[in-house]
DRENLUM-60091 format. One record per residue (C-alpha): residue in three letters; residue number from 1; x, y, z. Coordinates in nm, 3 decimals, padded with zeros to 5 digits. Each point is the difference from the previous one (the first is absolute). Layout:
N
ZALUM kevo gudren    east   north      up
ZALUM  ala    NUM       X       Y       Z
...
//
This chain:
462
ZALUM kevo gudren    east   north      up
ZALUM  unk      1  02.778 -01.090 -04.181
ZALUM  unk      2 -00.176  00.222  00.252
ZALUM  unk      3 -00.103 -00.163  00.329
ZALUM  unk      4 -00.324  00.129  00.156
ZALUM  unk      5 -00.013 -00.062  00.375
ZALUM  unk      6 -00.275  00.083  00.248
ZALUM  unk      7  00.175  00.078  00.329
ZALUM  unk      8 -00.186  00.090  00.317
ZALUM  unk      9  00.240 -00.088  00.282
ZALUM  unk     10  00.368  00.014  00.081
ZALUM  unk     11  00.013 -00.380  00.023
ZALUM  unk     12 -00.148 -00.031 -00.348
ZALUM  unk     13  00.252  00.247 -00.136
ZALUM  unk     14  00.291 -00.180  00.165
ZALUM  unk     15 -00.106 -00.339 -00.136
ZALUM  unk     16 -00.050  00.133 -00.352
ZALUM  unk     17  00.325  00.196  00.013
ZALUM  unk     18  00.196 -00.318  00.076
ZALUM  unk     19 -00.156 -00.176 -00.296
ZALUM  unk     20  00.065  00.293 -00.229
ZALUM  unk     21  00.362  00.028  00.108
ZALUM  unk     22  00.052 -00.373 -00.051
ZALUM  unk     23 -00.131  00.038 -00.355
ZALUM  unk     24  00.212  00.313 -00.056
ZALUM  unk     25 -00.307  00.210 -00.083
ZALUM  unk     26  00.105  00.364 -00.025
ZALUM  unk     27 -00.202  00.277  00.167
ZALUM  unk     28 -00.128  00.153 -00.326
ZALUM  unk     29 -00.157 -00.337 -00.093
ZALUM  unk     30 -00.236  00.004  00.302
ZALUM  unk     31 -00.328  00.179  00.052
ZALUM  unk     32 -00.113 -00.012  00.363
ZALUM  unk     33 -00.374  00.034  00.041
ZALUM  unk     34 -00.207  00.059  00.311
ZALUM  unk     35 -00.374 -00.048 -00.009
ZALUM  unk     36 -00.042  00.184  00.328
ZALUM  unk     37  00.201  00.147  00.287
ZALUM  unk     38 -00.049 -00.241  00.286
ZALUM  unk     39  00.167 -00.083  00.336
ZALUM  unk     40  00.338 -00.168 -00.018
ZALUM  unk     41  00.082 -00.342  00.143
ZALUM  unk     42  00.358 -00.056  00.111
ZALUM  unk     43  00.175 -00.335  00.026
ZALUM  unk     44  00.285 -00.078  00.236
ZALUM  unk     45  00.365  00.054 -00.082
ZALUM  unk     46  00.094 -00.364 -00.072
ZALUM  unk     47  00.209 -00.066 -00.313
ZALUM  unk     48 -00.177 -00.184 -00.280
ZALUM  unk     49  00.172 -00.191 -00.278
ZALUM  unk     50  00.004  00.192 -00.326
ZALUM  unk     51 -00.151 -00.169 -00.308
ZALUM  unk     52  00.232 -00.191 -00.231
ZALUM  unk     53  00.259 -00.011  00.282
ZALUM  unk     54  00.090  00.361 -00.074
ZALUM  unk     55  00.103  00.196  00.308
ZALUM  unk     56  00.007  00.379  00.021
ZALUM  unk     57  00.149  00.154  00.310
ZALUM  unk     58 -00.178  00.325  00.074
ZALUM  unk     59  00.109  00.242  00.276
ZALUM  unk     60 -00.225 -00.012  00.306
ZALUM  unk     61 -00.020  00.377 -00.025
ZALUM  unk     62 -00.189 -00.040 -00.327
ZALUM  unk     63 -00.247 -00.249  00.150
ZALUM  unk     64 -00.074  00.237  00.287
ZALUM  unk     65 -00.038  00.286 -00.247
ZALUM  unk     66 -00.229 -00.207 -00.223
ZALUM  unk     67 -00.231 -00.098  00.286
ZALUM  unk     68 -00.056  00.367  00.079
ZALUM  unk     69 -00.033  00.114 -00.360
ZALUM  unk     70 -00.253 -00.279 -00.065
ZALUM  unk     71 -00.231  00.182  00.242
ZALUM  unk     72  00.007  00.319 -00.205
ZALUM  unk     73 -00.301  00.087 -00.215
ZALUM  unk     74  00.198  00.089 -00.311
ZALUM  unk     75 -00.100 -00.227 -00.288
ZALUM  unk     76  00.356 -00.024 -00.132
ZALUM  unk     77  00.144 -00.148  00.319
ZALUM  unk     78  00.023 -00.357 -00.137
ZALUM  unk     79  00.177  00.108 -00.321
ZALUM  unk     80  00.238  00.220  00.194
ZALUM  unk     81  00.085 -00.277  00.246
ZALUM  unk     82  00.063 -00.257 -00.274
ZALUM  unk     83  00.213  00.239 -00.203
ZALUM  unk     84  00.212  00.069  00.307
ZALUM  unk     85  00.022 -00.372  00.078
ZALUM  unk     86  00.112 -00.069 -00.357
ZALUM  unk     87  00.274  00.261  00.021
ZALUM  unk     88  00.120 -00.133  00.337
ZALUM  unk     89  00.034 -00.351 -00.139
ZALUM  unk     90  00.152  00.107 -00.334
ZALUM  unk     91  00.317  00.184  00.086
ZALUM  unk     92 -00.111  00.291  00.219
ZALUM  unk     93  00.053 -00.158  00.340
ZALUM  unk     94  00.060  00.336  00.172
ZALUM  unk     95 -00.303  00.168 -00.154
ZALUM  unk     96 -00.173  00.059  00.334
ZALUM  unk     97  00.286  00.224  00.112
ZALUM  unk     98 -00.051  00.235 -00.296
ZALUM  unk     99 -00.275  00.217  00.146
ZALUM  unk    100  00.013  00.239 -00.297
ZALUM  unk    101 -00.110 -00.276 -00.238
ZALUM  unk    102 -00.354  00.073 -00.121
ZALUM  unk    103 -00.138 -00.343  00.092
ZALUM  unk    104  00.165 -00.008  00.342
ZALUM  unk    105 -00.106  00.354  00.076
ZALUM  unk    106 -00.363 -00.078 -00.082
ZALUM  unk    107  00.007 -00.320  00.207
ZALUM  unk    108  00.146  00.181  00.300
ZALUM  unk    109 -00.263  00.274 -00.028
ZALUM  unk    110 -00.275 -00.262 -00.010
ZALUM  unk    111  00.150 -00.181  00.298
ZALUM  unk    112  00.019  00.328  00.191
ZALUM  unk    113 -00.366  00.073 -00.074
ZALUM  unk    114 -00.107 -00.345  00.122
ZALUM  unk    115  00.203  00.024  00.320
ZALUM  unk    116 -00.140  00.344  00.068
ZALUM  unk    117 -00.350 -00.134 -00.052
ZALUM  unk    118  00.067 -00.278  00.250
ZALUM  unk    119  00.121  00.261  00.248
ZALUM  unk    120 -00.318  00.203 -00.053
ZALUM  unk    121 -00.217 -00.305  00.058
ZALUM  unk    122  00.177 -00.070  00.329
ZALUM  unk    123 -00.047  00.362  00.104
ZALUM  unk    124 -00.357  00.064 -00.110
ZALUM  unk    125 -00.195 -00.319  00.069
ZALUM  unk    126 -00.248  00.065  00.283
ZALUM  unk    127 -00.191 -00.296  00.147
ZALUM  unk    128 -00.359  00.035  00.119
ZALUM  unk    129 -00.164 -00.240  00.239
ZALUM  unk    130 -00.302 -00.190 -00.137
ZALUM  unk    131 -00.261 -00.216  00.170
ZALUM  unk    132 -00.006 -00.372 -00.074
ZALUM  unk    133 -00.257 -00.273  00.058
ZALUM  unk    134  00.215 -00.186  00.253
ZALUM  unk    135  00.079  00.329  00.182
ZALUM  unk    136  00.371 -00.033 -00.077
ZALUM  unk    137  00.201  00.314 -00.069
ZALUM  unk    138  00.071  00.060 -00.369
ZALUM  unk    139  00.158  00.299 -00.168
ZALUM  unk    140 -00.033  00.115 -00.361
ZALUM  unk    141  00.186  00.264 -00.198
ZALUM  unk    142 -00.039  00.124 -00.355
ZALUM  unk    143  00.292  00.142 -00.197
ZALUM  unk    144  00.064  00.108 -00.359
ZALUM  unk    145  00.361 -00.073 -00.099
ZALUM  unk    146  00.153  00.121 -00.323
ZALUM  unk    147  00.145 -00.340 -00.088
ZALUM  unk    148 -00.055 -00.371  00.070
ZALUM  unk    149  00.171 -00.001  00.339
ZALUM  unk    150 -00.239 -00.186  00.230
ZALUM  unk    151  00.219 -00.311  00.018
ZALUM  unk    152  00.312  00.207  00.056
ZALUM  unk    153 -00.151  00.191  00.293
ZALUM  unk    154 -00.219 -00.269  00.161
ZALUM  unk    155  00.280 -00.177  00.195
ZALUM  unk    156  00.076  00.329  00.177
ZALUM  unk    157 -00.357  00.026  00.128
ZALUM  unk    158  00.004 -00.366  00.106
ZALUM  unk    159  00.305  00.070  00.216
ZALUM  unk    160 -00.123  00.335  00.125
ZALUM  unk    161 -00.355 -00.110  00.085
ZALUM  unk    162  00.068 -00.364  00.070
ZALUM  unk    163 -00.251 -00.030  00.284
ZALUM  unk    164 -00.312  00.122 -00.179
ZALUM  unk    165 -00.221 -00.108 -00.287
ZALUM  unk    166  00.014  00.252 -00.280
ZALUM  unk    167 -00.078  00.049 -00.367
ZALUM  unk    168  00.140  00.254 -00.243
ZALUM  unk    169 -00.214  00.072 -00.305
ZALUM  unk    170  00.133  00.160 -00.319
ZALUM  unk    171 -00.150  00.034 -00.349
ZALUM  unk    172  00.240 -00.265 -00.138
ZALUM  unk    173  00.034 -00.258  00.274
ZALUM  unk    174 -00.085 -00.057  00.366
ZALUM  unk    175  00.187 -00.171  00.279
ZALUM  unk    176 -00.120 -00.140  00.332
ZALUM  unk    177  00.192 -00.111  00.309
ZALUM  unk    178 -00.152 -00.243  00.252
ZALUM  unk    179  00.299  00.008  00.238
ZALUM  unk    180  00.143 -00.307 -00.177
ZALUM  unk    181  00.031  00.060 -00.374
ZALUM  unk    182 -00.061  00.251 -00.275
ZALUM  unk    183 -00.280 -00.067 -00.244
ZALUM  unk    184 -00.044  00.190 -00.324
ZALUM  unk    185 -00.318  00.073 -00.191
ZALUM  unk    186 -00.153  00.224 -00.262
ZALUM  unk    187 -00.003  00.378  00.019
ZALUM  unk    188 -00.305  00.195  00.115
ZALUM  unk    189 -00.125  00.359 -00.040
ZALUM  unk    190  00.028  00.258  00.276
ZALUM  unk    191 -00.375 -00.024  00.060
ZALUM  unk    192  00.048 -00.337  00.170
ZALUM  unk    193  00.234  00.140  00.264
ZALUM  unk    194 -00.141  00.095  00.344
ZALUM  unk    195 -00.068  00.365  00.076
ZALUM  unk    196  00.146  00.035  00.348
ZALUM  unk    197  00.005 -00.111  00.362
ZALUM  unk    198  00.071  00.132  00.350
ZALUM  unk    199  00.373 -00.055 -00.045
ZALUM  unk    200 -00.004  00.264 -00.272
ZALUM  unk    201 -00.090  00.274  00.249
ZALUM  unk    202  00.282 -00.112  00.230
ZALUM  unk    203  00.245  00.010 -00.291
ZALUM  unk    204 -00.109  00.352 -00.099
ZALUM  unk    205  00.044  00.119  00.357
ZALUM  unk    206  00.349 -00.151  00.008
ZALUM  unk    207  00.093  00.148 -00.340
ZALUM  unk    208 -00.111  00.349  00.104
ZALUM  unk    209  00.207 -00.025  00.317
ZALUM  unk    210  00.322 -00.095 -00.183
ZALUM  unk    211 -00.045  00.247 -00.289
ZALUM  unk    212  00.296  00.239  00.016
ZALUM  unk    213 -00.092  00.331 -00.167
ZALUM  unk    214  00.360  00.124  00.018
ZALUM  unk    215  00.123 -00.279 -00.225
ZALUM  unk    216 -00.281 -00.030 -00.252
ZALUM  unk    217  00.085  00.074 -00.364
ZALUM  unk    218 -00.312 -00.021 -00.214
ZALUM  unk    219  00.165 -00.080 -00.333
ZALUM  unk    220  00.216 -00.273  00.152
ZALUM  unk    221 -00.297 -00.138  00.195
ZALUM  unk    222 -00.201 -00.034 -00.323
ZALUM  unk    223  00.293 -00.178 -00.166
ZALUM  unk    224  00.035 -00.243  00.289
ZALUM  unk    225 -00.375 -00.030  00.063
ZALUM  unk    226 -00.160  00.030 -00.349
ZALUM  unk    227 -00.347  00.154  00.002
ZALUM  unk    228 -00.146 -00.305 -00.179
ZALUM  unk    229  00.056 -00.204  00.319
ZALUM  unk    230 -00.175  00.249  00.229
ZALUM  unk    231 -00.350 -00.154 -00.037
ZALUM  unk    232  00.124 -00.316  00.178
ZALUM  unk    233  00.193  00.187  00.271
ZALUM  unk    234 -00.220  00.104  00.295
ZALUM  unk    235  00.250  00.269  00.101
ZALUM  unk    236 -00.022  00.168 -00.342
ZALUM  unk    237 -00.318  00.188  00.093
ZALUM  unk    238  00.195  00.169  00.281
ZALUM  unk    239  00.287  00.126 -00.215
ZALUM  unk    240 -00.160  00.318 -00.137
ZALUM  unk    241 -00.103  00.120  00.344
ZALUM  unk    242  00.338 -00.089  00.151
ZALUM  unk    243  00.181  00.194 -00.274
ZALUM  unk    244 -00.220  00.306  00.057
ZALUM  unk    245  00.086 -00.010  00.370
ZALUM  unk    246  00.371 -00.064 -00.062
ZALUM  unk    247  00.131  00.362  00.017
ZALUM  unk    248 -00.181  00.065  00.328
ZALUM  unk    249  00.117 -00.331  00.147
ZALUM  unk    250  00.359  00.070 -00.105
ZALUM  unk    251 -00.006  00.329  00.189
ZALUM  unk    252 -00.151 -00.171  00.303
ZALUM  unk    253  00.267 -00.272 -00.013
ZALUM  unk    254  00.275  00.259 -00.017
ZALUM  unk    255 -00.140  00.201  00.287
ZALUM  unk    256 -00.109 -00.286  00.225
ZALUM  unk    257  00.122 -00.345 -00.096
ZALUM  unk    258  00.361  00.104 -00.050
ZALUM  unk    259  00.005  00.170  00.338
ZALUM  unk    260  00.017  00.361 -00.127
ZALUM  unk    261 -00.267  00.258  00.072
ZALUM  unk    262  00.174  00.324 -00.097
ZALUM  unk    263  00.018  00.183 -00.331
ZALUM  unk    264  00.105  00.351 -00.093
ZALUM  unk    265 -00.353  00.120  00.085
ZALUM  unk    266  00.117  00.012  00.365
ZALUM  unk    267  00.252  00.269 -00.095
ZALUM  unk    268 -00.218  00.218 -00.224
ZALUM  unk    269 -00.004  00.370  00.092
ZALUM  unk    270 -00.316  00.205  00.038
ZALUM  unk    271  00.098  00.211 -00.302
ZALUM  unk    272  00.004 -00.187 -00.331
ZALUM  unk    273  00.230  00.230 -00.201
ZALUM  unk    274  00.329 -00.138 -00.132
ZALUM  unk    275  00.223  00.192  00.245
ZALUM  unk    276 -00.193 -00.133  00.299
ZALUM  unk    277  00.004 -00.353 -00.140
ZALUM  unk    278  00.376  00.014 -00.064
ZALUM  unk    279  00.073  00.116  00.354
ZALUM  unk    280 -00.226 -00.262  00.159
ZALUM  unk    281  00.148 -00.278 -00.212
ZALUM  unk    282  00.340  00.050  00.164
ZALUM  unk    283 -00.140 -00.161  00.315
ZALUM  unk    284 -00.165 -00.298 -00.171
ZALUM  unk    285  00.069 -00.338  00.163
ZALUM  unk    286 -00.285 -00.189 -00.167
ZALUM  unk    287  00.237 -00.275 -00.116
ZALUM  unk    288  00.347 -00.116  00.096
ZALUM  unk    289  00.179  00.159 -00.297
ZALUM  unk    290  00.054  00.322  00.194
ZALUM  unk    291  00.242 -00.185  00.230
ZALUM  unk    292  00.254 -00.063 -00.277
ZALUM  unk    293 -00.044  00.284 -00.252
ZALUM  unk    294  00.190  00.326  00.038
ZALUM  unk    295 -00.313  00.211 -00.031
ZALUM  unk    296 -00.352  00.027 -00.133
ZALUM  unk    297  00.005  00.100 -00.368
ZALUM  unk    298 -00.321  00.188 -00.071
ZALUM  unk    299 -00.120  00.114 -00.342
ZALUM  unk    300  00.110  00.329 -00.152
ZALUM  unk    301 -00.107  00.230 -00.279
ZALUM  unk    302 -00.263  00.250 -00.096
ZALUM  unk    303 -00.294  00.018  00.239
ZALUM  unk    304 -00.237  00.062 -00.289
ZALUM  unk    305  00.163 -00.254 -00.232
ZALUM  unk    306 -00.213 -00.134 -00.284
ZALUM  unk    307  00.208 -00.319 -00.001
ZALUM  unk    308  00.106 -00.224  00.289
ZALUM  unk    309  00.267 -00.266 -00.051
ZALUM  unk    310 -00.008 -00.287  00.250
ZALUM  unk    311  00.290 -00.241  00.051
ZALUM  unk    312  00.044 -00.297  00.232
ZALUM  unk    313  00.235  00.123  00.273
ZALUM  unk    314  00.316  00.212  00.051
ZALUM  unk    315  00.335 -00.144 -00.103
ZALUM  unk    316  00.340  00.031  00.162
ZALUM  unk    317  00.071  00.355 -00.122
ZALUM  unk    318 -00.355  00.112  00.075
ZALUM  unk    319  00.028 -00.132  00.356
ZALUM  unk    320  00.320  00.198  00.053
ZALUM  unk    321 -00.112  00.326 -00.160
ZALUM  unk    322 -00.365 -00.015  00.113
ZALUM  unk    323 -00.142  00.068 -00.349
ZALUM  unk    324 -00.177 -00.237 -00.245
ZALUM  unk    325  00.162 -00.107 -00.330
ZALUM  unk    326  00.345  00.161  00.033
ZALUM  unk    327  00.210 -00.313 -00.064
ZALUM  unk    328  00.074 -00.179 -00.332
ZALUM  unk    329 -00.368 -00.080 -00.053
ZALUM  unk    330 -00.083  00.365  00.064
ZALUM  unk    331  00.248  00.114 -00.264
ZALUM  unk    332 -00.158 -00.234 -00.255
ZALUM  unk    333 -00.343  00.132  00.098
ZALUM  unk    334  00.117  00.361 -00.041
ZALUM  unk    335  00.121 -00.079 -00.351
ZALUM  unk    336 -00.328 -00.177 -00.087
ZALUM  unk    337 -00.203  00.294  00.132
ZALUM  unk    338  00.204  00.241 -00.211
ZALUM  unk    339 -00.048 -00.212 -00.312
ZALUM  unk    340 -00.374 -00.015  00.071
ZALUM  unk    341 -00.019  00.378  00.032
ZALUM  unk    342 -00.081 -00.010  00.373
ZALUM  unk    343  00.170  00.242  00.242
ZALUM  unk    344  00.093 -00.180  00.321
ZALUM  unk    345 -00.054  00.318  00.201
ZALUM  unk    346 -00.364  00.000 -00.107
ZALUM  unk    347 -00.081 -00.357  00.113
ZALUM  unk    348 -00.022 -00.167  00.340
ZALUM  unk    349  00.213 -00.311  00.062
ZALUM  unk    350 -00.051 -00.243  00.289
ZALUM  unk    351  00.009 -00.369  00.096
ZALUM  unk    352 -00.248 -00.252  00.137
ZALUM  unk    353  00.238 -00.085  00.287
ZALUM  unk    354  00.187  00.290  00.160
ZALUM  unk    355  00.290 -00.183  00.168
ZALUM  unk    356  00.284 -00.185 -00.175
ZALUM  unk    357 -00.017 -00.378  00.038
ZALUM  unk    358  00.328 -00.173 -00.070
ZALUM  unk    359  00.226 -00.296  00.061
ZALUM  unk    360  00.370  00.050  00.075
ZALUM  unk    361  00.274 -00.155 -00.215
ZALUM  unk    362  00.324  00.106  00.156
ZALUM  unk    363 -00.003  00.379 -00.010
ZALUM  unk    364 -00.273  00.011 -00.262
ZALUM  unk    365 -00.371  00.039  00.071
ZALUM  unk    366 -00.207 -00.178 -00.264
ZALUM  unk    367 -00.366  00.072 -00.067
ZALUM  unk    368 -00.248 -00.250  00.144
ZALUM  unk    369 -00.364 -00.004 -00.110
ZALUM  unk    370 -00.244  00.115  00.272
ZALUM  unk    371 -00.258 -00.254  00.111
ZALUM  unk    372 -00.378  00.040  00.012
ZALUM  unk    373  00.002  00.096  00.370
ZALUM  unk    374  00.246  00.285 -00.061
ZALUM  unk    375 -00.187  00.124 -00.307
ZALUM  unk    376 -00.331 -00.009  00.188
ZALUM  unk    377  00.146  00.183  00.301
ZALUM  unk    378  00.144  00.281 -00.214
ZALUM  unk    379 -00.286  00.031 -00.249
ZALUM  unk    380 -00.187  00.276  00.191
ZALUM  unk    381  00.288  00.243 -00.068
ZALUM  unk    382 -00.033 -00.054 -00.376
ZALUM  unk    383 -00.377  00.034  00.011
ZALUM  unk    384  00.032  00.323  00.200
ZALUM  unk    385  00.250  00.140 -00.253
ZALUM  unk    386 -00.231 -00.079 -00.291
ZALUM  unk    387 -00.299  00.149  00.182
ZALUM  unk    388  00.194  00.320  00.071
ZALUM  unk    389  00.121  00.041 -00.359
ZALUM  unk    390 -00.298 -00.139 -00.195
ZALUM  unk    391  00.207 -00.061 -00.313
ZALUM  unk    392 -00.131 -00.031 -00.353
ZALUM  unk    393  00.229 -00.296 -00.068
ZALUM  unk    394  00.187 -00.261  00.203
ZALUM  unk    395  00.301 -00.192 -00.136
ZALUM  unk    396  00.071 -00.326  00.185
ZALUM  unk    397  00.368 -00.085 -00.035
ZALUM  unk    398  00.017 -00.378  00.037
ZALUM  unk    399 -00.218 -00.282  00.125
ZALUM  unk    400 -00.024  00.098  00.369
ZALUM  unk    401 -00.172  00.340 -00.047
ZALUM  unk    402 -00.205 -00.141 -00.290
ZALUM  unk    403 -00.138 -00.281  00.216
ZALUM  unk    404 -00.051  00.238  00.293
ZALUM  unk    405 -00.218  00.234 -00.210
ZALUM  unk    406 -00.138 -00.228 -00.273
ZALUM  unk    407 -00.046 -00.330  00.184
ZALUM  unk    408  00.200 -00.307  00.096
ZALUM  unk    409 -00.062 -00.175 -00.334
ZALUM  unk    410  00.148  00.282 -00.209
ZALUM  unk    411  00.300 -00.103 -00.212
ZALUM  unk    412  00.238  00.250 -00.159
ZALUM  unk    413  00.090 -00.251 -00.272
ZALUM  unk    414 -00.365 -00.018 -00.114
ZALUM  unk    415 -00.146  00.345  00.066
ZALUM  unk    416  00.293  00.242 -00.012
ZALUM  unk    417 -00.090  00.329 -00.167
ZALUM  unk    418 -00.375 -00.033  00.034
ZALUM  unk    419 -00.190  00.302  00.132
ZALUM  unk    420 -00.220 -00.117  00.286
ZALUM  unk    421 -00.227  00.171  00.251
ZALUM  unk    422  00.061 -00.027  00.376
ZALUM  unk    423 -00.151  00.154  00.312
ZALUM  unk    424  00.260  00.282 -00.017
ZALUM  unk    425 -00.021  00.106 -00.364
ZALUM  unk    426 -00.136 -00.106 -00.336
ZALUM  unk    427  00.342 -00.036 -00.166
ZALUM  unk    428  00.222 -00.257  00.171
ZALUM  unk    429  00.275 -00.161 -00.205
ZALUM  unk    430  00.242 -00.274  00.107
ZALUM  unk    431  00.344 -00.024 -00.158
ZALUM  unk    432  00.349 -00.137  00.064
ZALUM  unk    433  00.192  00.105  00.309
ZALUM  unk    434  00.328  00.167 -00.103
ZALUM  unk    435  00.192 -00.241  00.225
ZALUM  unk    436 -00.148 -00.297 -00.191
ZALUM  unk    437  00.127  00.153 -00.324
ZALUM  unk    438  00.348  00.041  00.148
ZALUM  unk    439  00.003 -00.364  00.109
ZALUM  unk    440 -00.093 -00.130 -00.347
ZALUM  unk    441  00.313 -00.177 -00.135
ZALUM  unk    442 -00.111 -00.003 -00.364
ZALUM  unk    443  00.098  00.334 -00.156
ZALUM  unk    444 -00.266  00.002 -00.272
ZALUM  unk    445 -00.272 -00.095  00.246
ZALUM  unk    446  00.121  00.268  00.240
ZALUM  unk    447 -00.023  00.262 -00.272
ZALUM  unk    448 -00.349 -00.122 -00.090
ZALUM  unk    449 -00.117  00.022  00.363
ZALUM  unk    450  00.141  00.351  00.034
ZALUM  unk    451 -00.181  00.107 -00.317
ZALUM  unk    452 -00.321 -00.149  00.140
ZALUM  unk    453  00.051  00.193  00.325
ZALUM  unk    454  00.034  00.324 -00.198
ZALUM  unk    455 -00.313 -00.081 -00.200
ZALUM  unk    456 -00.200 -00.075  00.316
ZALUM  unk    457  00.114  00.327  00.158
ZALUM  unk    458 -00.121  00.184 -00.310
ZALUM  unk    459 -00.346 -00.149  00.060
ZALUM  unk    460 -00.018  00.199  00.322
ZALUM  unk    461  00.027  00.330 -00.184
ZALUM  unk    462 -00.220 -00.096 -00.294
//
């Protein structure tokens, strides 16, 4: 016989589940119905006697999991919870530890989604001050959660804003705090939320002052601050303008806030030809790397080269010999150029940073990635080289030159091999750095990356 049950709350489900277990009703004999998705009401954790004196000991981990999953919007949550409960009480006591089980995996994913939604509510609720008849201070916020999480998140706000009267409105349920207790009510539309107050302008001023353009990553920001929440965040209207100003502010921070005011522009010669640039670069002290490197390693190659290859910085062998790409990575690059039908003598090869940055391990000097200050300080040399050559194609070898010429958000893993336009030429291609290929432990993947490097080099002569 099939049992049809209308379940709206976790407490209802728990009560019915006890009865069903006592009667040994199997999961496939139950059809859980829900007339509507409504707010959940949670009871305390006290133990209640099971019907017919039948006791089922259930791991506390499952109860905690069930309380979170009950807040999820998926219609199958009640069936899934009862099926898992049945299995736990009928011979699969360690079921919760088997994360590859289909039921457990789905429950954990639902729990993760609910917890993330609670985190978002804590992060994105913004209170606005409203006027009241008795002139008391009251604050209202409106939020649109993905799941039924109001009662999970409300205690946090009661602790955090204990000394003020506030109300949080959502489409499903609302909660109010009067500095003594939480009171829950029906949900309301966004139109009933207040538009703004003077505190909003103060918050926007504060947000603009703490916005760090050097750390912002747009894709990650949109994952952590979903666009659907922006209408309720007063600072959201500032984001576009702040992002547009970010590159300029980064440069200002590097030059001023970090205490440095010198770049390679202070060492530029009057003549802009490559020979004059190379000679002037020997005296460059724009960053501290010159103190530790053996010598400045300037670019080399044909002065009228159609193709310019740009790496990150010299390596150990390059630092000793004073020429770019002459070590193991250079040998791999030579082979790739030959396979691509490109004569190394006809191209120009250089690096974004001209001095070797390293860390010492015994007698060995190991490559260390240059920081933004060092890249910024040395960048004028690269720009001067490109201006002098005016190449038809630029090949960025690795992430550092790609981000220097194509923007901070550029990712080799996503956009390798694409032909893009820059300020220096219409054909700029980013590909793997030969050193990255050499470091790849997986042989098949290393061969694939080398083949991709050859293919990207061929693009430059297409």
